[in-house]
N, C-alpha and C positions, 0 to 999 in steps of 0.2 A: 504494500500500500504506500501511498504518498504521505509524507509528513513534513511539516515545517520545523526544522531543527534550529534552535538558537546555538550557533557555533562560536560565538564570541560576543564581545560588547558591541551592541548595535549591528549585529550581523546574523541574518537568517539564511539558511540554504534549504531548498526543497530536495528531499532525498527519498529513495525507495527504502523502506524498512519492513521487517516482518510484521504481519498483522498479529495483534495480540490474541493469544489462545484462551479458550474457555477452560478453566482449571478446576473450579469449585462447583459444587452442586447448585449454587444459587447465582452463578455468573450469568451476565447478559452481554452479548456482543451487540454493539450499537454502531450504526452508520451515522457519523456526525454530520449534521446538516448546517449548523450555524454556531459560531464561536464569537463571543464578545471580548473585546480587548479591555482588560481591567487595569486600573492604576497600579496594582501590585505586579501585574505582568510587565508593565513599563519599567518598574524598579529593576527587575531582572534584566530587561533589555538595555537599560541605560548604565547599570552599575554591576550587574551580575550577582546581586545579593540583596537581601533584606535582613539587616542585622546579622545574626549568626547563620542564616540560611544562604549558603553560597552555591551558585550553580557550578556543576562540573560539566563543562562543555564536551560534546554536544548534548543538548537536552530539549525535550518538547515541553513547552509551557502552555498555559491557557487552562481555565477552569469554568468559565461561564459558557454553557453549551446546551444545545438541544439536539435531538436526533430521532432516528427510527430504529426500532428493535429489529435486528437482523437475524439473531439466533439466540436460543435460550438453553441453559443446562437443564437436565431432567427435573431438578427440584424447584424450578421457578414456577410460581403460580400467580404472581402479581401482574405480569405483563406477558404479551404474546408477540410473535413476529409480525411485523408490519405496523405495530402500534407507534404512534408519535408520542415522544416523551420529553420532559425537562429533566435535567441531571442535577443531582446534589453531588458536588465534587468531594465531599468529605466522607471517608470510609472509616467507621468506628468499629471497635472490636465487639461491642455488645455485652461484655461481661465484667469489665473493670468497675471500680467504685463509682467513677464518673458516669459511665453508661447506666449503671443500675440506679443512679440518682436522677436519671433523665437528662444528663448533661453530656450527650454524645459529642457535642462540639468541643469539649475539653477532654475527650477520651485519652487515657494514658498512652494508647497505642495508635492514636489517630493518624491516618494517612490521607493526604490531600492531593488532588490532581494538580500537576504542574508545579509542585513544590519540591525543591531539590532534596534528594535523599529519601523521598517518599514515593509518589506515583508520577508516571509520565502524564503529560497534559493532553488537552483536547485538540490541539492543532494538527490533527491527523484524520485520515479517512475513517478509521475505526478505533473504538476504545472498548474496554471491558470493565464493567462495574457490577457489584452485587445488586440484586433486584431491589433491595431496600433503598438504593440511591436513584431508582428510576421511577419517575412520576408521570403517569399518563396524562395527556392534556386533551381537552375536547377539540372538536373540529374547528370551532370558531376562534381558537387560539393559534396564532401563526408561529412559525419557528422563531422569528425575531422576538415575539412576546414570550415564548417559552424560555428563550435564552435570558431575557431580562428578568425572569423569575428569580435568578440567583441574587443579583443586587437588591431586587425588591424584597426578597425574603429577609435579607440583612436589615433592611429598613423596617420591616414589620416587627422583627425581633427587637430592634433598638427602641422603637416607639412603645412596644409592650413593656420593656424594662424601664423606660423613662416614666411611664404612667403619668403623663401630664394631666392635670385636673381640668375640668370644664372651665373654659375662659382663660386658661393659662397663656401667658405671654412667652413666646418661643422664638429663638433665633437658630438659623442654620448657617454655619460658617463653611463655605465651600459649596458652590452650586453645580458640581459635576454630577455624574450619574448617581452616586450614592446620596449626595445631598438632595437631589431632586426626587429620588425615590422616597426619601424621608418626607419631603414636602407632600408628595402624592399620598403617602399613608396618613400624614397629619390631616389632610383634607377630608379624610373619612371619619375623623374624630370631632369632638366638640371643643377643641382648643380655641383660644382667642386669636390675637394678632400674631402673625408669623413674619419675622424679619430675616432677610437673606443678604449675605455678602459673598463676593468673589472678585478676583483680580482680572477676570476675563469678561469683557463686555457682552460677548455673545451668550455666555452662560447666564448673565444677569437678564438678558433679553428673554431667554427661555423661562427663567424664574418669574419674570413679569407676567407671563401668560397664566400663571397659577394664582395670581392675585395677592402678592405679599403686601403687608402693611407699609413696608419700606424696604428698599434694597440699595446697596451702595458698594462701591469699589474702594477697599481700604487704601489703595495707592492714590486715590483721588479725593476722598472725603474723610472726615473725622467720624468713624463709625460710632464711637462711644457717644459723641454729642448727638449724632443723628438719631440714635435709638433712645438715649435718655431723655431727649426733648419730647419724645412720644410716650415713653415709659419712665416717668420720674422715679418710680419705685424699683425699676430695673426688671429683669427677666426671671421667669420661673425655671426654664429649661434652655440649655444651649447645646445643640448638636454640632460637634466639631467634626467636619467631614473632609477637611482638606489635608490633614497631616502636617500642616505648617505649625512649627512650635510657637510662632508669634500669635497664631490664631488661638492656641490653647490658652495662653496668657490673657488674650483679649476676651475669650469666653468667660474666664473667671471674673474679670473686671465687669462684665455685663450682667452678671448674676446678682440677684437680691440675696440677702441672708436666707439660708435654708434652701437655696436653689441647687440644681443638679447640672453638672457638666457631663455630657455623654460623648465619649471618645470613640469615633468610628474610623476616622482617617488614619492612614499608616504613615508615620514620619520616616524620613530617610535616616535620621540620627538614631543611635542606640540609646542615648539618654537626652532628656530635655530638662530644663530647670523650671520650677513652678514658684509663684509668689506665695510661699507657704504661710506667711502671716495673714495675708488676705484670705486664704483658704480657711485658716483657723478662726479668724475673727467672724467671718460670715458663716462658718460651719457648712461649707460647700461639700456636697456629695459628688464624687467622681465615679462614673460608671464606665467600665471598659466593655466594648462590644466585640465579642469573638465570633465572627461569622454569624451563622444563624442556627437555630435548633427548632425543630417542629414547626417551621414557618413556610416551608416550600409549598405545601398544599394550600395554605392560606393565601400565598402570593398568586398561585394559579387561579384560585377562586376569585380574587379581586379583579384579575384581568379578564377571566372568562365571563364574569357578570357585567363587565364594562363599568364597574364601580370606579376603576382607575383606567385611564387611557394614557399609556406611555409610548405610543407608536412613534411620536416625534423624537423620542430619545435616541432611536436608531438612525443616526444622521448619515452614515457612510457605509458602503458595502464593497467587499473585495473578495476575489477568489483566493484559494490557497497560495497561488503564485504571487499574489499581491500582498502577502503577509508583511514583507519588509516595508512596503509603502504604507500599509495600515499603521504599523508601529511608529514609523517616522511621523505620520500625521498626528497621532495621539500624543507622542512624546513632545512634539513641538506645539501642541494646542492650536493647530492651524485650521483654517477654513471653517471655523465655528463647530468643530467636532465635539459631539457629546459622547456618543458610543459608536465605535467602528465595529462592524460585523464582518466576519470572515467565513466563507463557505468552503469547507474542505472537499466536498464531493464534486 
């Protein structure tokens, strides 16, 4: 089969590699139809690592994907050949203390697609996953939408954990795919005013279509003044979706006493500093979001019911041969890109 291998910093090659075998009784062979380029993928593309997770080249990355069931092992009952599915890229063991506690996303032996040292990624014609990672989607859900279920599920999980009260004042720092997924999920709740920031004007334009109370570019306006003028008591929840350390500090400044900072963005740095005395004086709660758990089906249902319409998030489409161009586009934040989609087949 064909696969796009990351062979060095900012370098892909399309190569013929062996198709993955079905080895276990619950394995599913999947023909990959669509792969979304995620910000974490771009970290590997630009730097070859995220923290201690270092790519050993060549390696197949990518974890946001949808596909069609090609073949199933004898023990599979949840899906059948020909079925259209969304993929959950996290493979948990099912029996450690974390899995038994319902925290499969922090499984002691978790293996994640496209993560160095764990599982190969989705930028290939075929992948194999256990059936519990395969979620059938109805006919009215497109492959693009099924792929977007992965970031949307993260947003569903983040909003559930944040539990903003009715009428809560909320900010989203970073209007990329994750931030806008959070905004879409918040639109299904009873929160009050939502504020958005980003350094890319095209992303602020996308956010504007969702009706924020205010939006601004921190490189051009004083975000603190812009929000505090409208929220003199400051904010109840801040979702940090950019991974920028300065946004983390800004989020703390924007919160009222007793507020919560929800960290979703992945920083490039191994360590960042925090204004610890402001954290202490305000008694700010920091919530870290580790992917998603038990939220993929919820994301599918939101899209299938048209409760959420994320179609405009998929702004660019490429073939597998265009993987290099897709990553160059996303890494450079060019041409108003929100989500680039790659079709391996």
